[in-house]
C-alpha positions in Angstrom: 0.0 0.0 0.0 1.4 3.4 -1.1 0.1 6.3 1.0 -0.1 10.0 0.0 -0.6 12.3 3.0 -1.9 15.6 1.5 -1.3 19.0 3.1 -2.4 22.4 1.8 -1.2 24.7 4.6 1.8 25.0 6.9 -0.1 23.8 10.0 -1.5 20.9 8.1 2.1 20.1 6.9 3.3 19.5 10.4 0.4 17.0 11.1 1.0 15.4 7.7 4.7 14.8 8.5 3.7 13.2 11.8 1.2 10.9 10.1 3.7 9.9 7.5 6.2 9.1 10.2 3.7 6.6 11.7 3.0 4.7 8.5 5.1 2.6 6.0 5.3 3.7 2.4 3.9 7.1 3.2 5.0 10.4 1.7 3.8 14.0 2.2 2.3 15.7 -0.8 2.1 19.5 -0.5 0.7 22.4 -2.4 3.7 23.7 -4.2 3.2 27.5 -3.7 3.0 27.0 0.1 4.9 23.8 0.9 7.9 23.5 -1.4 9.7 21.2 1.0 7.1 18.4 0.8 8.2 15.0 -0.6 6.0 15.6 -3.6 4.6 18.9 -4.7 1.5 19.8 -6.8 -0.1 22.9 -8.3 -3.7 21.8 -8.8 -5.2 20.2 -5.7 -8.3 18.6 -7.3 -6.4 17.2 -10.2 -3.7 15.8 -8.0 -6.2 14.1 -5.7 -8.0 12.5 -8.7 -4.7 11.3 -10.2 -3.7 9.6 -6.9 -7.2 8.0 -6.7 -7.0 6.7 -10.2 -3.5 5.3 -9.4 -5.0 3.3 -6.5 -2.9 5.3 -4.0 -4.3 5.4 -0.5 -5.1 9.1 0.3 -5.0 10.7 3.8 -6.1 14.3 3.5 -5.1 16.7 6.3 -7.8 19.0 5.2 -11.6 19.5 5.3 -13.4 16.3 4.2 -15.4 18.4 1.7 -12.2 19.0 -0.3 -11.7 15.3 -0.8 -15.4 14.7 -1.4 -15.7 17.4 -4.1 -12.5 16.2 -5.8 -13.5 12.6 -6.0 -17.3 12.8 -6.5 -17.1 13.0 -10.3 -14.9 9.9 -10.5 -16.5 7.5 -8.1 -17.7 4.1 -9.4 -17.8 0.6 -8.0 -17.3 0.7 -4.3 -15.7 -2.7 -4.4 -12.8 -1.2 -6.4 -12.2 1.9 -4.3 -8.9 2.6 -2.7 -8.9 4.0 0.9 -9.5 7.7 1.4 -9.2 9.2 4.9 -9.6 12.7 6.3 -7.8 14.0 9.3 -8.3 17.5 10.7 -5.2 19.6 11.3 -5.8 19.3 15.1 -5.8 15.5 14.8 -9.2 15.4 16.6 -10.4 12.4 14.6 -9.5 10.0 11.7 -12.4 9.7 9.3 -12.6 7.0 6.6 -14.5 8.5 3.6 -14.0 5.7 1.0 -12.9 2.1 0.8 -14.0 1.2 4.4 -13.9 -2.5 3.6 -10.9 -2.2 1.3 -8.5 -1.2 4.1 -9.7 2.2 5.1 -11.4 1.1 8.4 -8.4 -0.9 9.4 -6.0 2.0 8.6 -8.3 4.4 10.4 -8.1 2.4 13.6 -4.3 1.9 13.2 -3.7 5.6 12.7 -6.1 6.8 15.4 -4.2 4.6 17.8 -0.9 6.1 16.8 -2.3 9.7 17.1 -4.3 8.8 20.3 -7.5 10.2 18.8 -11.0 9.1 17.7 -11.5 6.6 14.9 -14.7 7.8 13.3 -15.7 4.6 11.6 -19.3 4.8 10.3 -19.7 1.6 8.4 -22.9 0.0 9.7 -21.7 -3.6 9.9 -18.5 -2.5 11.7 -20.4 -0.4 14.2 -23.1 -3.0 14.8 -20.9 -6.2 14.9 -17.3 -5.0 15.0 -16.5 -6.8 11.8 -17.7 -7.0 8.1 -18.3 -10.2 6.1 -17.0 -8.5 2.9 -13.6 -7.7 4.6 -12.4 -11.2 5.4 -8.8 -11.9 6.5 -6.1 -12.0 3.8 -6.4 -15.2 1.7 -10.1 -15.8 2.4 -12.4 -15.6 -0.6 -16.1 -14.9 -1.0 -17.4 -17.2 -3.6 -20.8 -15.5 -4.1 -20.4 -11.8 -3.0 -23.9 -11.0 -4.3 -25.2 -12.7 -1.2 -23.4 -10.1 1.0 -26.3 -7.6 0.8 -29.2 -9.8 2.0 -27.1 -11.5 4.7 -25.7 -8.3 6.0 -29.2 -6.6 5.9 -30.6 -9.5 7.9 -27.9 -9.2 10.6 -28.3 -5.4 10.8 -32.1 -5.9 11.2 -31.4 -8.2 14.2 -32.6 -11.3 12.3 -30.8 -14.6 13.2 -28.2 -15.8 10.6 -26.7 -19.2 10.9 -23.0 -19.9 10.8 -21.6 -23.2 9.7 -17.8 -23.8 9.9 -16.6 -26.8 7.9 -13.0 -25.6 7.5 -10.6 -23.1 9.0 -9.5 -22.6 12.6 -12.8 -20.9 13.7 -10.9 -17.6 14.4 -13.2 -15.7 11.9 -16.0 -14.7 11.7 -16.8 -14.4 15.4 -19.3 -17.2 16.2 -21.1 -15.1 19.0 -22.5 -12.8 16.3 -24.5 -15.7 14.7 -27.3 -18.1 15.6 -27.9 -21.8 15.5 -30.7 -21.3 12.9 -31.8 -18.6 10.6 -33.2 -17.9 7.1 -29.7 -17.2 5.8 -26.5 -19.1 6.4 -22.8 -18.1 6.3 -20.8 -21.2 5.3 -17.1 -21.4 5.8 -15.8 -24.4 3.7 -13.2 -25.7 1.4 -15.7 -27.7 -0.5 -16.8 -26.8 -4.0 -20.4 -26.2 -5.3 -22.0 -25.2 -2.1 -23.8 -22.0 -3.1 -27.6 -21.4 -3.1 -29.9 -18.4 -2.8 -29.8 -18.4 1.0 -26.1 -19.1 1.7 -23.0 -16.9 1.6 -20.1 -19.2 0.9 -16.6 -18.1 2.2 -13.5 -20.2 1.4 -10.7 -20.0 4.0 -7.0 -20.7 2.9 -6.6 -24.2 4.2 -5.4 -26.2 1.2 -1.9 -26.4 -0.2 -0.8 -28.1 -3.5 2.6 -29.6 -4.1 3.7 -30.3 -7.7 6.5 -31.7 -9.7 7.1 -32.2 -13.4 9.6 -33.3 -16.0 11.9 -30.7 -17.6 9.9 -28.9 -20.2 6.5 -30.5 -19.5 3.7 -28.9 -21.5 2.3 -25.8 -19.7 -1.4 -26.6 -19.6 -1.2 -30.3 -18.8 -0.2 -29.8 -15.1 -3.0 -27.3 -14.7 -5.5 -29.8 -16.0 -4.2 -32.5 -13.7 -4.4 -30.3 -10.6 -7.9 -29.1 -11.5 -9.0 -32.8 -12.0 -7.5 -33.7 -8.6 -9.4 -30.9 -6.8 -12.6 -31.8 -8.6 -12.3 -35.5 -7.7 -11.9 -34.5 -4.0 -14.8 -32.1 -4.1 -12.5 -29.2 -3.2 -12.7 -25.5 -4.2 -9.6 -24.0 -5.8 -10.5 -20.8 -3.9 -9.4 -22.5 -0.7 -5.9 -23.1 -2.1 -3.5 -21.0 -0.1 -0.5 -21.7 -2.2 1.3 -24.0 -4.7 4.8 -25.2 -4.0 7.7 -27.1 -5.6 11.5 -27.6 -5.4 13.6 -24.6 -6.4 15.3 -26.3 -9.3 11.8 -26.2 -11.0 11.5 -22.5 -10.6 11.8 -21.9 -14.4 9.2 -24.5 -15.5 6.5 -23.0 -17.6 4.0 -25.7 -16.5 4.2 -24.4 -12.9 4.0 -20.8 -13.9 0.9 -21.6 -15.9 -0.7 -23.4 -13.0 -0.1 -20.5 -10.5 -1.4 -17.9 -13.0 -4.4 -20.0 -13.9 -5.4 -20.5 -10.2 -4.2 -17.0 -9.3 -2.4 -18.4 -6.2 1.1 -17.7 -4.7 3.9 -20.0 -5.9 6.6 -20.9 -3.4 9.9 -22.7 -4.1 11.8 -24.7 -1.5 15.4 -25.9 -1.2 15.9 -29.6 -1.2 17.0 -29.6 2.4 13.7 -28.1 3.5 11.7 -30.7 1.6 13.9 -33.5 2.9 12.9 -32.5 6.5 9.4 -33.5 5.6 10.4 -37.1 4.8 8.9 -38.6 8.0 5.5 -37.3 7.0 5.6 -38.4 3.4 3.1 -41.1 2.2 5.4 -42.1 -0.7 9.1 -41.4 -0.1 11.2 -42.3 -3.1 14.9 -43.0 -3.3 14.8 -42.4 -7.0 13.5 -38.8 -6.4 16.2 -38.3 -3.7 18.9 -39.3 -6.1 17.7 -36.8 -8.6 16.7 -33.9 -6.4 18.2 -34.3 -2.9 14.8 -34.9 -1.2 12.5 -38.0 -1.0 9.4 -36.2 -2.2 8.8 -33.0 -4.2 5.0 -32.9 -4.5 4.2 -34.3 -1.0 7.0 -32.5 0.6 6.1 -29.2 -0.9 2.4 -29.5 0.1 3.3 -30.4 3.7 6.0 -27.7 4.0 3.4 -25.1 2.9 0.7 -26.5 5.2 3.0 -26.4 8.3 3.3 -28.8 11.2 -0.4 -29.1 11.7 -1.1 -29.9 8.1 -1.7 -33.4 6.8 -1.9 -35.0 3.3 -5.4 -35.4 2.1 -4.3 -36.5 -1.4 -1.0 -38.4 -1.5 1.1 -38.1 -4.6 -0.7 -38.7 -7.9 1.4 -39.4 -11.0 1.1 -39.3 -14.7 4.0 -39.8 -17.1 5.2 -36.2 -16.7 3.7 -34.7 -13.5 3.1 -35.3 -9.8 0.5 -33.7 -7.6 -0.3 -33.8 -3.9 -2.7 -31.9 -1.7 -2.5 -31.1 2.0 -4.9 -29.4 4.5 -4.2 -27.3 7.5 -6.5 -25.6 10.0 -5.3 -22.3 8.4 -2.3 -21.7 6.2 0.2 -19.0 7.1 2.8 -18.5 4.3 5.1 -16.5 6.5 8.7 -17.7 6.1 7.7 -20.6 3.8 9.8 -21.0 0.7 10.5 -18.1 -1.6 8.5 -16.5 -4.3 9.3 -16.9 -8.0 10.5 -13.3 -8.2 9.3 -10.6 -10.5 11.2 -8.0 -12.4 9.3 -5.0 -13.8 11.3 -3.1 -16.3 9.5 0.2 -15.9 9.3 3.2 -18.2 8.3 6.3 -16.3 8.2 8.6 -19.3 10.1 11.9 -19.4 9.5 12.3 -15.7 6.4 14.4 -14.9 3.3 12.9 -13.2 1.0 13.4 -16.2 3.1 11.3 -18.5 3.2 8.3 -16.2 1.1 5.3 -17.3 -1.2 3.6 -14.8 0.7 0.4 -15.4 4.0 2.0 -14.5 2.6 3.4 -11.3 1.1 0.0 -10.3 4.4 -1.7 -11.0 6.4 0.7 -8.9 3.9 0.3 -6.0 4.0 -3.5 -6.3 7.8 -3.7 -6.2 9.6 -4.6 -3.0 12.9 -3.1 -4.1 13.9 -0.5 -6.8 16.9 -0.3 -9.0 17.9 2.6 -11.2 20.0 5.6 -12.1 19.6 8.1 -9.2 18.0 10.8 -11.4 15.3 8.4 -12.5 14.7 7.3 -8.9 14.3 11.0 -7.9 11.6 11.4 -10.6 9.4 8.7 -9.1 10.3 9.3 -5.4 6.7 9.7 -4.4 5.9 6.1 -5.6 8.9 4.4 -4.0 9.2 6.2 -0.7 10.5 3.9 2.1 11.5 1.1 -0.3 15.1 -0.2 -0.5 16.8 1.4 -3.6 19.9 0.4 -5.5 21.5 3.0 -7.8 24.5 3.2 -10.1 26.1 5.7 -12.4 24.8 6.7 -15.8 27.2 4.5 -17.7 26.7 1.4 -15.5 23.6 0.0 -17.3 24.8 -3.6 -17.2 25.5 -3.4 -13.5 21.9 -2.1 -12.9 20.3 -4.9 -15.0 22.4 -7.6 -13.3 21.5 -6.3 -9.8 17.9 -6.3 -10.7 18.0 -9.8 -12.0 19.9 -11.1 -9.0 17.4 -9.6 -6.5 14.5 -10.9 -8.5 16.1 -14.4 -8.6 16.1 -14.4 -4.8 12.3 -14.2 -4.8 11.8 -10.5 -4.6 9.6 -8.2 -6.7 11.9 -5.7 -8.3 11.4 -2.6 -10.4 14.2 -1.5 -12.8 13.4 2.1 -13.5 14.1 3.7 -16.9 13.1 7.1 -18.3 11.0 7.2 -21.4 10.2 3.7 -22.7 12.3 0.8 -21.4 12.3 -0.8 -24.9 13.7 2.2 -26.7 17.4 2.8 -26.1 16.9 1.6 -22.6 17.4 -1.5 -20.4 14.7 -3.9 -21.5 16.8 -5.4 -24.2 19.8 -5.7 -21.9 17.8 -7.6 -19.3 16.8 -10.2 -22.0 20.3 -10.3 -23.4 21.7 -11.1 -20.0 19.1 -13.8 -19.4 20.0 -15.3 -22.8 23.8 -15.2 -22.3 23.8 -16.6 -18.8 21.0 -19.2 -19.3 20.8 -19.7 -15.5 17.8 -21.5 -14.0 17.3 -18.9 -11.3 17.3 -16.0 -13.8 15.2 -18.0 -16.3 12.6 -18.4 -13.6 12.2 -14.7 -13.0 8.9 -13.3 -14.3 9.9 -10.3 -16.4 7.3 -7.7 -17.4 8.3 -4.7 -19.6 6.1 -1.8 -18.7 6.0 0.7 -21.6 6.3 4.5 -21.1 6.1 7.6 -23.2 9.3 8.0 -25.1 11.1 11.3 -25.7 10.2 11.4 -29.4 6.5 11.0 -28.6 6.6 13.7 -26.0 8.5 16.1 -28.3 6.1 15.5 -31.1 3.1 16.2 -28.8 4.6 19.4 -27.6 5.0 20.9 -31.1 2.1 19.4 -33.2 2.3 16.2 -35.3 5.7 15.8 -36.9 5.8 12.0 -36.8 2.3 11.5 -38.2 3.8 9.8 -41.2 6.7 7.4 -41.6 9.5 8.0 -39.2 12.5 6.4 -37.5 14.8 6.8 -34.5 18.6 6.7 -34.6 21.0 6.7 -31.7 24.1 8.7 -32.4 26.1 7.1 -29.6 29.0 5.1 -31.0 29.9 3.6 -27.6 27.9 0.4 -28.4 27.2 0.8 -32.1 30.1 1.0 -34.7 30.4 4.4 -36.2 30.2 3.2 -39.8 26.9 1.4 -39.0 25.5 4.7 -37.7 26.6 6.5 -40.9 25.1 3.8 -43.0 21.7 4.2 -41.2 21.8 8.0 -41.5 22.3 7.7 -45.3 19.5 5.2 -45.6 17.1 7.3 -43.5 18.0 10.3 -45.6 17.3 8.5 -48.9 14.1 7.1 -47.4 12.9 10.6 -46.5 12.0 9.5 -43.0 11.3 12.0 -40.2 14.2 11.2 -37.9 14.5 11.5 -34.1 18.1 11.4 -32.7 18.7 9.9 -29.3 22.0 10.3 -27.5 22.8 13.1 -30.0 25.9 14.5 -28.4 28.0 14.4 -25.2 31.2 16.0 -23.9 33.3 13.4 -25.7 31.1 12.6 -28.8 31.1 15.9 -30.8 31.0 15.0 -34.5 28.2 12.6 -35.5 25.4 15.1 -35.1 27.2 17.5 -37.5 27.8 14.7 -40.0 24.1 13.7 -39.7 23.1 17.3 -40.6 25.5 17.3 -43.6 24.1 13.9 -44.9 20.5 15.1 -44.5 21.1 18.3 -46.3 21.9 16.2 -49.4 18.4 14.7 -49.2 16.0 17.4 -48.0 15.5 21.2 -48.3 17.5 23.6 -46.2 14.2 24.9 -44.8 13.3 21.5 -43.3 12.2 22.1 -39.7 14.4 20.8 -36.9 12.9 20.4 -33.4 15.3 20.8 -30.5 13.6 19.5 -27.3 15.5 19.6 -24.0 14.5 18.3 -20.6 11.0 17.2 -21.8 8.4 17.0 -19.1 10.6 18.8 -16.5 10.5 22.2 -15.0 13.2 23.6 -17.3 11.8 22.2 -20.5 12.7 24.1 -23.7 11.3 23.6 -27.2 12.9 25.3 -30.2 12.4 25.0 -33.9 15.0 26.0 -36.5 15.7 25.2 -40.1 18.1 22.5 -41.1 20.4 25.1 -42.6 20.5 27.1 -39.3 20.7 24.1 -37.0 23.8 24.3 -34.8 24.8 21.0 -33.2 26.8 22.8 -30.6 23.7 23.8 -28.7 22.7 20.1 -28.1 23.6 17.9 -25.1 22.6 14.5 -23.8 19.4 15.8 -22.3 18.2 16.9 -25.7 16.2 15.1 -28.4 16.7 16.3 -31.9 13.9 15.7 -34.5 14.5 16.5 -38.2 11.5 16.6 -40.5 11.3 15.0 -43.9 10.9 16.9 -47.2 7.2 17.4 -46.6 7.3 18.5 -42.9 5.8 22.0 -42.4 6.5 24.7 -39.7 3.8 27.3 -39.4 2.4 29.8 -36.8 -1.3 29.8 -36.2 -3.2 31.5 -33.4 0.1 32.5 -31.8 1.3 28.9 -31.6 4.2 27.4 -33.4 3.2 24.1 -35.1 5.3 21.5 -36.8 3.4 18.8 -38.8 4.1 16.2 -41.5 1.2 15.7 -44.0 0.0 12.2 -44.7 -1.7 13.1 -48.0 -5.1 14.2 -46.8 -5.0 17.3 -48.9 -4.8 15.3 -52.1 -7.5 13.0 -50.9 -9.8 16.0 -50.2 -9.0 17.3 -53.7 -10.0 14.0 -55.3 
């Protein structure tokens, strides 16, 4: 959970800092003209609140509740998808949950009120009446038929008896003293499948664990089919599965990744020694398996290791030619300290750096990551999203070190974000990550789930700032000869010139590289008019952004540095002034179409 504590005045700022100090992953967001020292500053309060809400950020406003209400009223939708929004007066006289009460707001309200020693103004009817809510079960519990929530809760609030039946779980939730022995409606806590009816709210507790094994390269879907068949044969609901486990040497098997994704359940990997410790509890210990893996049972051992000391096998190892499956049950499964996750690596593009050009996917990835890797400038540009998280930075030219570090952390079972500016697949680190995986061919690295999160690239941002210069065929060329041979770059420049492409130059010039941009100008002057527009865009999306348009004849490479993108139009690109605005655009042929 990422938390934004919003302050609009200096007195609110002091309270906001105190609140952020009590909570993990919290940063103070302040109105720029009054609170320039806030962790994150903004100019438009209403827009900033709406942006945070859209990004699923938890909001605590140290301000009047009406400000938050007016900001969010136009964008409210399904209450089951609302992130928490809280209001705290400057004097800390109360903590008020406004939205997302059963999505964490009520719990956060009570936690924060305890830290501030003030009133938790929870108003949710079920919480006030019973002290709990059926649609806010503990982590890992699943409501099979949430549409039954409304009639069951209404009956309880009306004082009507509702029956509670507990077939699975440790009876710690929901509180039995709030229910009756009989009633028109029933709340059923079970791990069995197909128990729903028009009078029963079915809740599945996390009591089942699945252990699996497979041959190297087994087909992805076959293991999933075998597990689902095993659950069906036992009459068990997949929603009561707490986790799936296997031995760590199988961490790169597509069959296991497919299974975990299909069931939407955590996947845990165990060292052989951990599984070997379960040998006394195995129903089918195997010396053959021990010789291959270092433990006497992968499927049964994994299921039992996940279930814990109180767990027991309810389905001993089942085999087909390529897979093994076992199922265990425990009173309640706690995954704390059990195995390691597969590990995820998000290669994230944050765009040029301003809030408006971040994608929702990039925001979600940065919030989901446990640790962050990147060049320090890029980390600073997303500081509001990664506050409180461990970070690993390196110098600008140490791209391989950053990519390796990110892969190493992810291979240890962590969720890692590797931050890039612009788009990670355009002159950035996405290709390096995959190249390193390819070159090393290591099982641990191969098992990492890599997601490339696209961002707005500099050429897109520059084009949007000035009009539509890339609305026809275009290309991008990097002028850095540190990784690409100089003669290759010159060959591409000549080809792009002959092809009459609009060209965006990345890495155009540095302190050491001073000649290629001038050579590019000379080559292009042989293929397009001297009046061709050249766009010089520096520090796009940042406070000192500059946009300048000159002709190809007047273009001076000496005014360009590594923070600049240079875009040179093709022979048809136009530069005009209309309505006091400079516009650069490249026609696509609509004029001729309209004439016809």
